[in-house]
TORVOSE-594304 format. One record per residue: residue in three letters; z, y, x of N, C-alpha, C in turn. Coordinates in steps of 0.1 Angstrom, whole numbers, plus 5000, padded with zeros to 4 digits. Layout:
N
ALAZYXZYXZYX
...
***
This chain:
771
PHE683726878012683726998005683927118013
THR682927198012683127308021682627428013
ILE683227548016682927678010681927758018
ASP680927808012680027908018680528048020
THR681128068030682028198033681028318034
THR679628308037678828418034678628478022
LYS678628368012678628427997679828417991
ALA680928397995682228367988682928517988
LYS683528547977684328657975685528647982
THR686528547976687828497979687728347981
PRO688928287986689028147985689028087971
ARG689228167961689128127948687928167939
ARG687428267944686328327937685128297944
ASN684428187943683228127950682528037942
GLU681228007945680427907938680927767939
GLN681427737949681927587952683227567945
VAL684327657946685427627938685327647924
GLU684227737919684127767906683427617898
GLU682527557907682227427902683227307900
ALA684027317912685327227911686127257900
MET686327377897687227397884686627367872
GLY685427387872684627347861684527197858
PHE684527107869684626997868686026937863
PHE686926967872688426907870688926977857
CYS688827087855689627157845688827147832
ASN687727107828686927127817686326997814
ARG685426937822684826807820685726687821
MET686326677834687226557836688426577827
ASN688926687826690226697817690026657803
GLY688726697798688326657783688126507783
TRP687626447793687426307793688626227792
LEU689526287800690826207802691626217788
ALA691526337782692226367767691726257759
GLN690326237758689926147749690125997750
LEU690425977763690925837765692325807761
LYS693225917764694625897759694725897743
ARG693725977738693825977723693525837717
HIS692725747724692225627721693525537720
PHE694425547732695825467728696725517718
THR696725657717697725707708697425707693
THR696125717690695625737676694925617670
LYS693925567678693125467672693725317671
LEU694725297681695425167681696625177673
GLN697025297669698125297660698125217646
PRO696925237639696925147627697124997629
ILE696424957639696424817642698024767646
ILE698624827654700024797656700924807643
SER700724907635701424917623701424797614
LYS700224737615700024617604700624507611
ILE701124497622701724387631703124387631
HIS703424497634705124517637705624627625
ASN706824587624707624677613707724827619
PRO707024937611707025057616708525107617
ALA709425067610710625127610711325087624
ILE710924967630711724917643710324907652
PRO710025017658708824987668709224927681
PRO708324827686708424747697708424847709
PRO708924807720708624887732707224917735
SER706424837732704824857735704324937725
HIS705125007716704525087705703925227710
PRO702625267706701925377713702825507713
GLU703825537703704725637702705425647715
GLN705825537721706725537732705825557746
LEU704525567743703825577757704125727764
HIS704325817755704525957763705825957770
ASP706725887765708125867772708225767784
LEU707725657780707925527791706725567802
CYS705525587798704425597806703925747811
SER705025817810704625957815704525967829
ALA703626067833703426067850704026197855
GLU704926237846705626387848706426367863
ASP707126267867707926257877707126197890
LEU705926177889705026127901704826227909
PHE704726207923704326287932702826327934
ARG702626457934701226507933700826567946
PRO699926507953699626557967698926687969
ILE698326747957697526867957698626977960
LEU698627047970699527127972698927247981
PRO699227377980698427487987699227508001
LEU699127418008699727408022698827448034
LEU699227548043698427578053699127588067
GLU698727558077699627548090698727628099
GLU699627698110699027738123698827638133
LYS697527638139697227558149697827598163
ASP698227498170698827528184697727498195
GLY696527488191695527448201695427308204
GLU696027218200695827078202694827018191
THR694026918198692926868190693226728184
THR692926688175693126558169692026468173
ASN692526328174691626238177690626198166
GLY689626108170688626088159688825948153
ASP690025898155690125748150690325768134
THR689825668128689825638113691325618109
GLN691925688100693225688094693225588082
GLU693725488082693825408071695025428063
LEU695025398049696125428041696725268036
ILE697925238043698325118039699625118030
LEU699425048019700425048008701324908012
ASP702624918006703524828005703624777992
GLY702724797983703124757968702224627965
GLY702124547974701024437970702024317961
GLN703024357960703924247950703424247938
ASN702924357932702424377920701024337917
THR700924207912699724137911698924177899
ASP699424257890698824307877698324467881
ALA698624517892698324657894696824627898
PRO696024747895694724757899694524757915
GLU693224687919693224657934692924787940
SER692324907935692225017941693625087945
ILE694425047940695925117943696325087956
SER696324937959696624877970695924897983
THR694724937983693824957992692925087993
LEU693325168001692825318002692525338017
SER691425408018691325458033690725588034
LEU691025658046690825808046689725828056
PRO688625918054687625928064688225978077
SER687325988087687826008101688626148101
GLY689726138110690426288112689626378120
GLY688526318126687726408134686826488125
SER686326428114685626488105686326608096
ILE687626588096688326688089688726808097
ASP688926788109689526888117688326918128
GLN687126908124686026958133686227108138
ASN686627198129686827348133688327348137
GLN688627378147689927388155690627518148
GLU689827618144690427728137690927708121
SER690627598117690927578103692427558101
ARG692827638091694327618087694927508076
VAL693927428073694027318065695127198073
LEU695627128064696527018071695626908079
SER696326868087695626758096695526618088
ALA694726538094694526418085695826328085
LYS696726348097698026258097698926308086
ASP698926448085699826508073699126468060
THR697826468059697226428045697526278042
VAL697526198051697826048050699226028045
GLN700226118050701626098046701726148032
LEU700926238028701026298014700526198003
LEU699426128007698826027997699825907998
ASN700325878009701225758008702425788000
ALA702925898000704225947991703625937976
GLN702325977974701725957959701825817955
VAL701225727964701125587959702225507959
LYS703225557968704625487966705225537952
SER705225657948705625707936705025617924
ILE703625607924702925517914703525377914
ASP703525327925704025187927705525177921
THR706425277924707725267917707925257903
LYS706925337899706725367883706225247876
ILE705025177882704625047876705624957876
GLN706524947887707624847886708624847874
SER708924987873709825007862709124977849
LEU707724997846707124947834707024817830
GLU707124737843707224587842708324537832
GLN709324617832710624557824710424597810
SER709524677806709324717792707924657785
TYR707024637793705524577787705424417795
PRO705024347786704824207789703524197800
PRO703424097808702324097814701024057809
SER699824097814698824077808698323927804
SER699023827810698623677808699023647794
GLU700023717789700523687775699623727764
ALA698823787766697523827754698223907745
GLU699224007749699924097739698724217739
LEU699024297728698124397724698324517735
PHE699524557737700024637748700624547759
SER699924547770700524467781700824567793
ILE701324527804701624617816700124677820
LEU699124617820697924657823697424777817
ASP697724777803697224887794698224997796
ALA699524977798700425087804700225147815
THR699725047825699225127839697925207837
ILE697025187830695825267826696325397821
PHE697125377811697725517804698425607815
LEU699225517823699925617833699025687843
LEU697925607848697125677856696225777850
LEU695925757838695025877829696226007830
ASP697225977826698226097825698426157839
HIS698626087850698726117861697326217866
THR696226147864694926227868694926367861
GLU695426367848695326477840696226587848
HIS697426547852698426627858697826687872
LEU697026607879696426647890695426757888
CYS694626737877693626847876694526987871
VAL695426987865696327107863696827157877
GLN697427057882698027087897696827147906
TYR695627107906694627177913694527307910
GLN694327327896694027477892695127557895
HIS696527517893697527587898697527617914
ALA697227527922697227537936696127647941
ILE694927647936693927747937694527887934
GLY694927887921695628007917696728067924
TYR697627987931698528027941697928097952
LEU696928037957696328097969695928257967
GLU695328267954694928397950696128497949
LYS697228437942698528507940699128547953
MET699028467962699628487976698828617981
LEU697528617980696828737986697328857978
GLU697528867965698028977958699429007963
LYS700128917966701628957972701529027985
GLN700728967994700629038006699929158006
LEU699129187995698529327994699729437990
VAL700329377979701529467973702529487985
ALA702729407993703729408003703329498015
ALA701929528016701429588026701329738021
ILE701129768008701129898002702529967999
GLY703229867992704629887989704729897973
LYS703729897966703829887950702529837945
ARG702429787933701329757926700429877922
VAL699229897926698330007924697729997910
THR697930097902697430107890696130197889
ASN695730197877694330277876694830427877
ASP696130467873696530607875696730647889
ASP697230537896697330567910696030577918
LEU695130507913693730527919693030657915
GLU693130707903692830837899693330947908
GLU694630917909695231027917694731017933
PHE694630907937694030897953692730967952
VAL691830937944690430987943690531117942
ARG691431217935691431337936691931387949
PHE692731317956693031357969692131337979
HIS691431217977690431177989689231287987
ASN688831317976687531387973687631527979
ALA689031577978689131707984688831717999
LYS689031608007688431598021687231538022
PHE686831438015685631368016684331448013
LEU684231538004683131608001683031758006
THR682031798009681731928014682032048002
ILE681732007991682032067977682831997969
PRO684332017969685031927963685031957949
PRO685231877940685731897925686631997923
ARG686532057912687732147906688032107894
PRO689232147891689832117876688932217867
PHE688732157856688032217844689132297837
CYS689232407842690232517837689732637839
HIS689332727832688632847834689132957825
ALA689333067830689833187823688733277820
ILE689133327807688133387800688333537799
GLY687333617804687533767805686533817812
ARG686733947814685934037823686534027837
PRO685534037847685834047861686934147864
ASN688034107873689034197876689834257865
ARG690034187854690834217843691434107839
PHE692734137831693534027828692833957816
PRO692833807819691833727809692433727794
TYR691433707788691633707771692333557767
GLY691933447775692333317773692133237782
VAL692233097780691832977789691232887782
LEU690232817789689432717783689532597794
SER689732467788689832357797689732227790
ILE689232127797689131977791690031917799
GLU691031837790692231777796692331637792
SER693031547801693231397797694631397796
LYS694731307784696131277779696431137779
GLY697531107786697830947787699130927777
ASP699730807780700530747770701830827769
SER702230917781703331007782702931137775
ASP702031167770701631287763701531397774
ASN701631377785701331477795699831507797
THR699531637799697931667799697731717813
THR696631677818696031707831694631767829
PRO694231867835692831907835691931807843
ILE690731777838689931667845689331747857
GLU688631687864688031747877686531737876
THR685631827879684331827877683731877891
MET682431857893681631917902681132037897
LEU681232157903680932277898679832337906
ARG678832397897677832447904677232577894
PRO677332717899676832817890675332807889
VAL674732847880673232837878672732967874
GLN671733017879671133147877670133117865
MET670133157854669333127843667933207846
SER666933177844665533247844665433317831
THR665733257821665533317807667033327800
PRO667033417789668433417782668733267775
LEU669833247772670233127766670033147752
GLU669333057743669133077731670032987722
VAL670733047712671532957703671132987689
PRO670232907683669932927668671232907657
LEU671533017651672532987641671932967627
ASN670833007624670132957612668632977614
ALA667932977603666432987605665833127608
ALA667033227605666333357608667133427620
THR668333367624668933427636669033337646
THR668733377660668833307671669633397682
LEU670733357686671433447696670933437709
GLN670933547717670533547733671633567739
LEU672133467749673333487758672733507771
THR673133617779672633647792674033657801
GLY674933597798676033557808675933467818
ASN677033427823677133337833676933167828
THR676433097837676032967834676732867845
TYR677532767841678032687849677532537847
LEU677232457856676932317855678132237860
HIS678532137851679632037856679131907856
GLY679731837866679431677869680831617866
TRP680931547857682231477855682131327857
MET682831297866682731127871684031077865
HIS683930997854685030927846685130797850
GLN686230747853686530607855687330527846
ARG687130387843688130317834687830177837
SER688730097833688829947835688829887822
GLU687929787820687929717806689029627805
ARG689929597816691029497816692129597823
GLY693129607815694529657823694529807823
GLY693529877819693530007819694330087809
THR694830217811695630287804695030357793
ASN695430367780694730427770694930587771
LYS693730647776693730797778692630857768
SER693130957765692131047754691931187760
PHE690931237756690531357762690231457752
GLN690531597754690331707744690131827751
LEU689331907743688932047747690132147742
SER690632207752691732307748691232437751
ALA691632527740691332667742692532747738
ARG692832847745694032917741693733097742
ALA694133157732693933297733695033367737
ARG695233487743696433557744696633657734
GLN697833717733698333817723697333937723
PHE696833997713695934107711694634077719
SER694133957719692933907726692133827716
SER690833817717689933737710688733687716
PHE688133577712686833527716686433417708
MET685233357710684833267700684233137709
LEU684333027704683732907712682632857702
VAL681532817709680432757702680132637709
ILE680332517703680132387708678832307702
GLY678232247712677032177708676432107721
THR675132067719674431997728673332057735
MET672832057746671732117752670332057747
ALA669432137743668332087737667232157745
GLY667232187757666332217767666832297778
PRO666032357787666532437797667232557792
ASN666932617781667732757778667932757763
LYS668432627758668632627742669832537740
LEU670732587732672032527729672032507713
ASN672032377710672132347696673732337691
PRO674032437682675332447679675832337668
LYS677032287672677432197660678732247654
ASP679732317662680732377655681032507663
ALA681832587657682432727663683632757657
ILE684232847664685732867660686133017666
ILE686733107659687233217663688833217668
LEU688933247680690333237683691133387687
GLN692033407683692733547685694333537683
ASN694933637692696233667689697033537690
LYS697033467701697833357705697433227698
ASP696233207693695633087687695532987698
GLU695832857694695532747705694832637696
VAL693732597699692932497694692832367704
LEU693032237697692932117706691732037700
ILE690732027704689531947699689431817706
PRO689631707700689531587706688131557711
LEU687831477721686531457724686431297724
LEU685131247722684731107720683731087732
LEU683930977740683130937751682330817746
GLU681030847745680130747739679230707753
GLU679530567757678630517770677230467764
ILE676430487773674930457771674730337780
PRO674230207776674130107785673230157798
SER673630077809673030117823671530077821
ALA670830137831669130107834669029957836
LYS669929877840669729747844670029657832
GLU671029707824671429637812670229677801
PHE669829787802668729807793667429737794
LYS666929717810665929637811666029497808
ASP667229437812667629297808667429287792
ALA667729357783667929357769666629347764
ILE665629447768664229447763663129357769
GLU663629277778662729187786661929117775
SER662629037765661828957757661329027746
LEU661429167745660729227732659229247734
SER658629277722657229307724656829427730
PRO655729447734655529587739655629707729
GLU655329697717655829797706657229817707
GLN657829707708659429727706659929797718
GLN659429757729659729807743659629967742
ARG658429997737657930157737659030217729
PHE659330167718660430217709661630247715
ALA662130137721663530137729663430247738
LYS662230247747662330357757662230487752
SER661630507741661530657738662830697730
PHE663630597723664930627718666030627730
ARG665730567741666830577754666530727759
GLY665330757759665030897765665730997756
MET665530987744666331067735667831077737
GLN668430957739669830937740670230997754
LEU669530987764669731057778669631197777
GLU668631257770668431407769669631467760
SER670031407750670831467742672331437747
SER672631387757673931337762674431477770
VAL674031587771674331687777675131777770
PHE676531807772677431867763677532017769
GLY677532117758677632247761678532317754
VAL679232407760680232497753680032637758
ALA679832727747679532857752680732937746
VAL681433027754682433127752681933267752
ILE682433317741681633457736682833557736
GLN682933667745683933757744683733857733
ILE684433887724684333977713684434137715
LYS685534157723685634307724684534367732
PRO683934317744682934367750681634397741
GLN681334297732680134297724680234397714
LEU681534427709681834527699681534667705
GLU681934667718681634807724680034807725
ALA679334717728677934737728677334767714
LEU677634697705677334697692677634857686
LEU678834917690679235027684678635137692
GLY677935127703677535247711678635307720
LEU679635227723680635277731680635237746
PRO681035317755681335287767681935177771
GLU681735107782682234977786683734987789
ASP684634907784686134917785686635017777
SER686035077767686535187760687535127749
LEU687235007746688234947735689234847741
ALA689634867754690434777762691934807757
LYS692334937753693534957748693635007735
GLU692534987727692535027713692834907705
ILE694134857703694634737697694134747682
LYS694734847677694734867662693434897657
LEU692334957665691034987662690434847663
THR690534767673690034657674690234547664
GLU691534527659692034447649691334517635
ASP691134647633690534667622689034647620
LEU688234647632687034617632686734467630
MET687834387635687534257634687834217619
GLU688634277612688834247598687734307591
LEU687034417594685834457585684734367588
PHE684634317597683234217601683634087596
VAL684834047597684933897594685433887578
GLU686233977573686633967560685534027550
TYR685134167553684234217544682934217549
GLN682634177560681134177564680534327563
VAL681134407568680834567567679734567577
PRO678534627574677334657582677634747593
SER677234697605677734777619677234937619
ASP676034957612675635097611676735187606
LEU677435147597678535227590679835267600
LEU679835187610681135207620680635247634
SER679535237638678935277650678935427655
TYR679035457666679035607670677535647667
ASP677235767661675935817658675735927669
ASP674735897677674436017686673236097680
LEU673736197671673236277662672536397671
ALA671536497667670936607674672036697676
GLY673036727666673936837667675136797677
THR675236677680676436637689676236657704
PRO677136697712676836707725676136577733
ALA675336617743674736497748675736417758
SER676736507764677536437774678936427766
ALA678936337755680136337748680936227757
SER682436247757683336157766683636047759
ALA684135927766684535817759685535807750
SER686435917750687435917741686835967727
GLU686036067728685236137718684536017709
LYS683735947716683035847711684035727703
VAL685035707708686135627702686535687690
ASP686935827692687435887679686235877669
SER685035887671684235897661684035767654
VAL684135667662684235527656685435517648
ARG686635547653687835537644687735607632
GLU687035737631686835817617686235727610
ASN684835667614684135587605684935457599
VAL685635407607686635287603687435337593
LYS688135447593689035497585688235527572
ALA687235587573686335617561685935487553
VAL685535397559685235267554686535197548
LEU687535197555688935137550689235217536
ASP689235357537689435447527688635397513
VAL687335377516686435347506686935207500
ILE687235107509687834977504689134977496
GLU689835067501691135087493690835147481
GLY690035247479689835307465689035217458
THR688235137461687535027453688534927449
LYS689534887457690634807453691434877441
GLU691734987443692535067432691735067421
LYS690435127421689635127409689334987401
GLN689334867410689134737403690434697395
LEU691434757403692734707396693134787384
GLU692734907383692634987370691834927360
GLU690634887364689634817353690334687350
LYS690934617356691434487352692634527341
THR693334607347694534647338693934707325
MET693034797325692334837311691734727304
VAL691134607309690634507303691734427297
ALA692934397303694234337299694634417286
ASP694734547287695134627277694334607264
MET693034617266692134587255692134467250
ALA692434367257692334217252693734207243
ILE694934277247696134277240695834347226
ALA695134467227694934557215694134477205
SER693334387209692434327199693034257187
GLY694434247191695134177179695534017183
VAL695834007196696133867199697533827195
THR698333947193699833907190699833917173
ALA698833927167698933937151699633807146
MET698933707153699533567147701033507150
LEU701633587160702833567164703933637158
SER705133577157706433637150706933727160
PRO707733817158708433907168709133817177
ASP709833717173710733627182709633567192
GLN708633507186707733437197707033547207
GLN706833677202706333767212707333797220
LEU708533797218709533837227709733707239
GLN709433577234709433467242708233467251
MET707133507247705933497253705733607261
GLY706333717260705933857266706233847281
ILE705233917287705033927301705134067306
ASN705834107316705834257320704434287326
ARG703834387320702434427326702634467341
TYR703634527345703834567359703934447367
ASP704434337363704534237372703034167374
ILE702234177363700734127365700234217376
VAL700334357374699634447383700234447395
GLU701434417397702034407410701434257418
GLU701434167411700734037417699334057422
ALA698534117414697134137417697134257430
SER698034357430698034417440698534357453
ALA699434287453699934197464698634097469
ASP698034027460696933947465695834017470
ILE695534157466694534237473695034277485
ASN696334337486696634387498697034287509
PHE697034167506697134057517695834057524
ARG694834077523693534087530693334227536
SER694134327534693934457539694934457551
SER694734587559695534617571697134657567
GLY697934637578699134667575699434797570
ALA698934897576699135037572698735067560
LEU697535007555697035037541697934977530
ALA698434857534699434787525700734867522
ARG701334927533702235007532702135137523
GLU700935197525700735317518700335277503
SER699835157499699435117486700835097480
LYS701835037487703335007480703935137476
LYS703635247486704335357480703735427469
LYS702335417469701835467455702235397444
LYS702235267444702835197432704235207429
SER705235237440706435287437706535407430
LYS705835507433705735627425705335617411
ALA704335527409703735517397704935447388
ARG705535357393706635287386707835387382
ARG708035467390709135577385708735647377
LYS707335707375706835797366706635717352
ALA706535587353706335507341707535437337
ALA708735497340710035447335710135427321
PRO710635327315710735317300711635427294
SER711335477281712335567275713235497269
PRO714435567266715535527261715335467247
MET715935357242715735307229716435387218
PRO715635407207716235487195717535417191
PRO718535517184719735447179719535357166
PRO720235257165719935177153720035237140
PRO719735197128719535257117721035237110
PRO721535337100722735297095722735177087
ALA724135137084724435017078723935037062
GLY723234927057722734937043721335007042
ALA720935057052719635127050718335017049
ALA717535067043716334987042715634977057
PRO715034857059714234837071713034927072
PRO712534987081711435067084710234987080
ALA709335057077707934997073707234967087
PRO706634837087705934797100704734897103
LYS704634907116703735007122702734917130
PRO701534967131700634887137701034887153
VAL700334797161700734777173700034877182
MET700634947189700235057199700535027214
LEU699435057220699435027236700035147242
SER701035137251701435267258701535237273
ALA701035327281700935297296702235307300
ALA703235387294704535407300705535297296
ILE705335207287706335107282705634967290
PRO706434907296706134767301705634667289
LEU704834577294704334477284705334397279
ALA706434357285707434267280708234347268
GLN708434487270708834547259708134557247
GLN706734557250705734567237705534417230
ASN706134327238705934187231704434127229
ILE703634177242702434147241702034077255
PRO701433957254701133877266699833947273
ALA699833927287698633987295697533887302
PRO696433877301695733777309695933777323
PRO695433677331695533687346694633777351
THR694833847363693933917370693033847379
GLU692233917386691133857395691233957406
VAL690733917418690633987431689334027433
ALA689134147440687834217443687134137453
LYS685934117452685134037461684734137473
PRO684534077486684334177498682834207497
LEU682434317507681334387504680134267511
SER678934307508677834237514677534277528
ASN676734187536676434217550675034297551
ALA674934357563673734417564673534427580
GLU672234487584672034487601672234627606
GLY672334627618672534747626671834747640
LYS672134847646671434857659672534887670
GLY672234857684673134897693672534857706
GLN673334857718672834847731673834757740
SER673434667746674134587755674434627769
PRO675534617772676034647787675534557798
ASP675434597810674734517820675934407823
SER675234287824676234177832676234177845
GLU677434127849677734117862677333987869
ALA676833977880676333837885677533787890
PHE677533647891678633567897678333487907
SER679033487918678633417932679633357937
GLU679633237943680633167951680133127965
SER680933147975680433137988680532977992
ASP681232897983681432737989680532667979
VAL679432697973678532627965677232647970
LEU676232547967674732567972674132667964
PRO673032727970672332817962671732777949
SER671832877939671432847927669932867923
GLN669532787914668232787910667932737896
ALA666932777890666732747874666732577874
VAL667532537864667832397862667432377848
ASP666632247844666532177831667632087830
PHE668532137822669732047821669531907814
THR668631897805668131797797667631687806
SER666931717818666231627828667231577837
ILE668531617837669531577848669831427845
PRO670231377832670531247830669431147832
LYS668231187829666931117833666831067849
LYS666831187855666931157870668031077876
LEU669331117870670431037875670430887870
ASP669830867860669730727854668630647864
SER667630717870666730637876667330617892
THR668230727896668830677907669830587907
ILE670630577895671830467895671030347894
GLU669730317888669130187888668630157902
LYS668430247910667930217924669130167932
PHE670230227932671330187940672530117933
ASP672630117923673830057916673329927910
LYS673429807920673029687915673929607906
ASP675229677905676329597896676329657883
SER675529747879675529807866676829857862
THR677729927871678829967866678730127864
LEU677730197866677830327863676730367851
ARG677330417842676630457829676830587825
SER675530647820675630777812676430777801
THR677130887799678030897788677831027781
LYS677931007768677531117757679031197754
LEU679231307754680331377748680231427734
LYS681131387726681131417711682431477708
THR682431577698683631627694684131547678
LYS685331527677685831477664685931567654
ASP686031507641685831607631687231667628
THR688231617633689731647629690131727641
TRP690531857640690931947651692531977649
SER693132037658694432077657694432227661
ARG695132317654695432447658696732507654
LYS697232577664698632647665698332787662
ARG698932827653698932987650700033047646
GLN700333167651701533247646701033347637
PRO701333337623700833427611701533567617
ASP702433597621702933737625703833727636
LEU704433847640705233847651706633817649
LEU706933807635708433787630708533617628
THR707433547626707533387625707133317638
LYS707633197637707233107649705933047647
PRO705332997657703932957656704032807648
ASP703132787641703132657633701732567638
THR701732427637700532367639699932307628
LYS698632337625697932287614696732197618
THR696432097610695332007613694132067605
LEU692932077613691932127606691032007604
TRP690831957590690031877586688531887587
ALA687631807584686131827584685831967576
LYS686331977564686032087554686532227561
ASP687632207568688332327573687332357586
VAL686932267594686232297606684732367604
LYS684232317590683132367586683232517581
SER684432537574684532677572685032777583
GLU685532737593685732807604684432847613
SER683832737612682132767619681432847613
ASN681432847597680732937590681233087593
LYS682533097594683133227596682733297609
ALA682733207619682333247632680933277634
TYR680133207628678533217625678233367619
ASP679133397609678933527602679233637612
LEU680333637621680833717630679633737641
LEU679133617645677933617655676833697651
ASP676533657638675433727632675633877630
ALA676833927629677134067626677134147641
ILE677834087651678034167663676634147672
SER675734067667674434037676673234127668
ARG673734167657672634237646671434147645
SER671934017639671033897637670233877648
GLY670833877660670033817672669333927679
SER669234047673668534147680668934207693
LEU670534197693671234247705671734137713
PRO671334117724671734007735673334037738
ILE673833917739675333907743675533887757
ALA676133977765676233977780677333917784
TYR678533947778679733877782679933747775
SER679433647781679533507776679333407789
ASP680033297788680133187797679633057790
LEU678432987795678132867791678632757801
HIS679032657797679732557806678932417801
VAL678032387810677232247807677932127814
VAL678032027807678831897813677831787812
VAL677631717826677131597826678131497829
CYS678331397820679231307825678631157825
VAL679231097836679030937838680230867840
THR680230747836681430667836681230547844
HIS682230527853682230397863683030307856
CYS682430177853683230087846683729957855
PHE684929947857685429827863685829727855
GLU685429587856685629477846687229457847
LYS687929477858689329447859690129557863
ASP691229547863692129667870692129657883
VAL692829757891692629767904693029667912
MET694129597910694629497919693729367919
ALA693229347905692329237902690929247908
THR690529377908689129417915689229377929
VAL690329427936690529387951690829247954
VAL691629177946692029047950691128937947
GLU690628957935689828837929688228877932
ASP687928997931686529017935686029047947
ASN687329097957687129127970686129257970
VAL686529347963685629467962686629587962
ASN686329687971686929807974686529917965
PRO687429927954687030037945686830177949
ILE687530217960687330347965685830367970
GLU685430267978684030277982683130267971
LYS683230197961682230217949682630347940
LEU683630407941683730537933683130647944
GLU683130617956682630737965681130727962
MET680330607963679130577959678630657945
SER679230627936679230687923679330827922
THR680330897930680531017931679331107938
LEU678931037950677631097957676531097948
LEU676231017940675130987933675031097922
LEU676331127915676431237906676331367913
GLY676931387925676931507931675631557935
SER674631447941673531487944672531537934
ALA672731477921672131527909672631677905
ILE673931697907674331837902674031937914
HIS674231907926674032007936672432027941
GLY671831907937670631917943670331897958
ALA671231807964671231797977671431617981
THR671331577991671231447994672631407996
PRO672931277994674431217995674931228009
MET674231238019674631268035675131418034
GLU674431508028674831638030676131678023
LEU676631588013677731618005679031548012
ILE678831478022679931408031680431508041
ALA681731548042682031668050682431588065
GLU683031478066683431438081682431328086
GLY682131358099681131258106681531118104
SER682831088107683330958106683030888094
ASP683130968081682930918068681530888067
ARG680630968073679230948072678830808079
VAL679530788090679230648098679830548090
ARG680930558084681530448077680530438062
PHE680030538057679330528045677830458049
GLN677430498061676230428064676130278065
SER677430238071677530098074677930008060
SER678530078050678930028036677630018027
PHE676730118027675630148019674330178027
PRO673830078034672530108043671430138035
VAL671330068021670330088014670130238009
MET671130308006671030438004670530518015
LEU671030498028670530568039669030548041
GLU668530408040667230388042666330468033
ALA666830468020665930538009666030688011
GLU667030748017667030888022665930918032
GLU665930818044665130838054663630838049
SER663330748040662030738034661630858027
VAL662530908021662031048014662031168024
ASP662631168036662631268045661131248053
CYS660931128055659531098060658331138051
***
């Protein structure tokens, strides 16, 4: 028995040992179990008819497990190794001589055994296995223990010459079967002990058991020195250049301890040749002319022993700041298909869980469709191509305040300190969908040509105040109409069917109804308008104070004649004994289009990245898939599609006097927030006619490196260095993101030499491309 060391992973994980384990632990062990069941089950009914079951004889099968157990026999299969001192062993044949010849009933094979030549065992002087002499001593100890056990069985079982159903010969056979079964288990444990010993040595050398989290932390540290363009945390500030940011956008990983850490991605700014198109509906398509960033995310996981990590898209807005998120997938080089959107303002924080959907590797895909018909293969290839193209995740961040300046015809940065005006504009656009033409600065013929920024802002402020006054007047008018309708309904004789006592019990103060309707309407208006409306209502209530009650009639006087019910605006409804119907809330105004001009966008550049050029984002997964198929022979690298869950979480502070509370946004809530964001986008872009300059597009291409086992098992059992595997996967992803060769992405020359020796196939392919 020899192991082919050129193909072996470890002393345990190789073809020869696997075959031996399959034979001893599966086939032979099963055969031994069948023979033992023959003694313990099939012969049981026969003996029960001969002997009294209440008093089983010593030869009863139920006592075989106790009397004929091989538990105390010596097993010579031990994981023992020794260091050679340079002496060579002779080539004489070592014979195994037993002293158990007194047992004539014992099988002949037990008393006569021989061992092959010691020279054949110790041909390799560097071998660490035991010598032939030591092996003979171990086997002698085994046979001696067997002979002693058989002698003890002779006292309980009759000899075979007496023709008993269970004799010493049957007991000896059962003993040897049980002993052989123990040897099979001992062989499995001995082989496993060698593998466990390697793991203990590795733990002793490192000082701890390396987990997947430890490997991920090491890869972060290692990539910072290994790559010329190291990955960066996906955590980006939202705002104008050289200004305090409006908020933060990040993709975070969350472990079992609830600690969040931003993921690291390979970042490359991309100069778009044409504006990015975001279709909101059949009539409106946004045009984003801001910055674009391409991210490559190298995700790793283990199918066995890995930690349960979740990922989430986190966005947080600062106080008196606002922006919008549009989430979807890339549908072309300059098109983003939106799936969800949301508005964030005034310390809002949104957590959007992400799902990672892995696509089978190219090798797994080819193996799966190999037996399909040509038509089925073409269908599978077409569908896989669609899967790869739709796996590019996109997040667009749109700044609201700069776009409002462009929409209203204001100079850049003119609304930076206009907090109240900005909030009023947001309310008018979001809640009431007021047309932008009613609010924008009008450059009329009579106005000065060189109006200052403050004059333009004042003009917009006056327009906003005029629209708010119209809305407030409309609210009061609708409130008066609803009150009049209630009075007319009461005057129609509703109370004619009720007695005076019932009218007193069912009466409701009309001012309570009016006040509830006013509070409901003022809830949607600005704070200043709400306070002004309350003052007006307070004055009206003081004017409408009820008059004093008339004195009671003298005793014995006849009751006055009944009078028809009259409505009085000065007397509350409760005193008139007349119920009032519920009120309704006024509906917001309809939307309309406007015109404006977009500010110039500022270019973004970084000195530590490769030159930017036009990129078709949907073609990157296909190119990466073909590269992975060429170099990843183990099918461990898979393209991954990012998707958002339907359930989000939002932390919001309703006002400055209350603490923030967290609310779960279900699917219908997410749909409502998306519609609200789409309406605002339609308004500030004039239905797509006004480009949006201050925007950031983050495109994420994700691949997952899948390990079948945890870190320690990968190193010990598979004899694989996971760091080198992750290096190759990182270089393949980096070459697709940055458009460079893997060797150009390696920073140190020593790492290049090491990588060339570890992965020569990649170097040969690179040289052939250069030629």
